[in-house]
C-alpha positions, 0 to 999 in steps of 0.5 A: 181052921174056924177058930184062927180065921175068927181070931185073925178077922176080930184082930183086923176088925180091932186094928181097924176100928183103932185106926178110925177112931184115932183118925177122927179124933185127930181131925175133930179139933180142925172141924168147923161145921156142927154138922160135919162134927156131929157126923164123925162122932156118930161114926166115932160113937158106932166104932167105939160100940163095935170095938166093945163087942170085938173086945168081948169075943177077943178075951173069949178067944184068950187074944189081946188083939191088934194095934194097927201098924205103925207104918200105916199109922205113921203114913196116915198122921203124916198125910193128915197134918200135911194135908191140914197144914195147907188147907184146914178146912171141912173139905180137907176132913171130908177128903181124909175121912172119905179116903180112910173109910174107903181103905177100910172097906177095901182092907175088911173086905179082903180079910172077909175073903181071906178068912172065910172059915170065922164064925158067923158072929165076926164076920157080922161084925166086920159086915157091920163096920164095912156098913159103918164105914160106907155110911160115914162117906155117904153122910160127909160126902156133901162136904167134899 
């Protein structure tokens, strides 16, 4: 059970990281403020560091990881492009990133509770990812 929960938690972290990086990359071209751009690049970099750790552990368990759900990715893309088409401002970018981070925190917290038999290393990665998302919300709050 421990290994199964560990792999499942790592997969969810993998999908969440991919979704976060993709969202940031999608919005960076719309950012006008150099300060907001730095915050988003810092967040993206943190996600990519965690992705490497997750990938190493998934290889150890002979697992390919998980892509974000097509429906979730499609809905995110539509919401992002619709909002940016109406108002391509740093405020809109900060709003969209805040929503995404909050959804990520909620999902990852749920998975931490659901896969309680996961090993401590995987739980630690999930908690670090949650902290990264929470910090991003704090950092970009000033642009809302």
